[in-house]
Structures are given as structure tokens and as C-alpha cells.
N, C-alpha and C positions, 0 to 999 in steps of 0.2 A: 257426220259420223261421230259416234260416241268415243270418247277417250276410254280406254279399258286396259286391264291387266289380263294376260292369258298365261297362266302358270300351271305346271304339273302336266300329268297325262292320265289317261283313263277315261272313264265316263264323264262327259261334260256336266258341270254344275254351275249354273248361272246364279250369282249372288247379287241381289239388288238392294242397295242401301235405302235408308229412310230420308225423309224430308230434311233438307239443310245439311246433309252429310255428304260423304264422298267415298270413292272406292277404297281408300285407305282404312276406312272404318272396319273392314273385314280382315285386317292383318292378323288378329288372333286366330282366324280360321285358315290361315295359309298352310298350316300343317296338314290340312286335308289334301293338299297338292300331291302328297305321297300316294294317294289312291284315286284322285279325281283330277280332271282338267278343269281348273277354276277359271271362269270367265267373269270378270268383275268390272262392270262399267260404271262410269260417272253418268248419271242421268242428265238430260238437258238442263242447263242452268246451274249445274252443280260441279264442283271440282274443276277439272280441266276441260269439261264440255261446255261450249258456249250456249247461250240461250238462242233458240230460233223458233219462230212460229209461236206456239202457245203451250202453256202447261195444262195438258189434259191427260186423263188416264189413257185415252186412245192413242195420243201422240207418244207418251212414254212407252206403251206397249209396242207401238209400231217401231220405235227406235230399237227396242230390244230384239224384235223379230228381224229387223234389217241387219243388226249386228250378227245374229245367229246365222242368217243366210249368208252374209259376207264371209263368215268364218267356215262356211260349208259344213255346219253341224246339223245332221238330220234329226237328232233327238237329244234332249238335255233335261236334267232335273233343274227346276227353278226354285230358288229360295229367296224370299223377300222379307225385309224387316220394316214394319210400319208402312210408310208410303210404298216401299218395295213390295210388301205383301199385297197391297191394292193393285199394283202394276202386275204382279203375278196372277191375280184373279182376272184381270182384264186380258192377259195373254191366254188364260184358260178359256175365256168366253170365245 
């Protein structure tokens, strides 16, 4: 399971960090929690999430999908930065 922050309320917005970063990189966007439910994970091998299996776009996307399902979120906006953008594209596929 991914380590994550779940803050705010409203429409869910998943923020996915870039390579070598962590969930805390999104702190400047925490003010969005006034309007959105921010779901901010640490990708596998980053921050507080341990490395397991392998680093592939498919695995990163699967981890995000599993987190969204675990949190029982039927729909969410996805925002990714750098590597996170590639993960967002894989989720879309």
C-alpha cells in the first residue's frame, strides 16, 4: 500500500509527484484542500513507500488505481508532475 496524505473535502484530486520526489513536494498546493479532497501518494520507492516488485509505468498506475479503489473513490481528477504526468497518462490508457 502506498503512503499517502488525504486532506480536504470535495471533488477528489490525486496529485502524483515526479521522479525522486515525495508527497510533501505538493505542500504549496495544500490550499486547494479548501475546495478539493487531495489524495497525495508517495510512489513506490519514494518517500515513505517502500520499493516492491519493479519500477514500471504499469506498476505505478496500478498502485494509484489500487489506492483510489481502497479509498472508495469512484471518480477523481488526476494531476501529475514529470514522472507523475507519465503515470497519469498510463492511468488514462
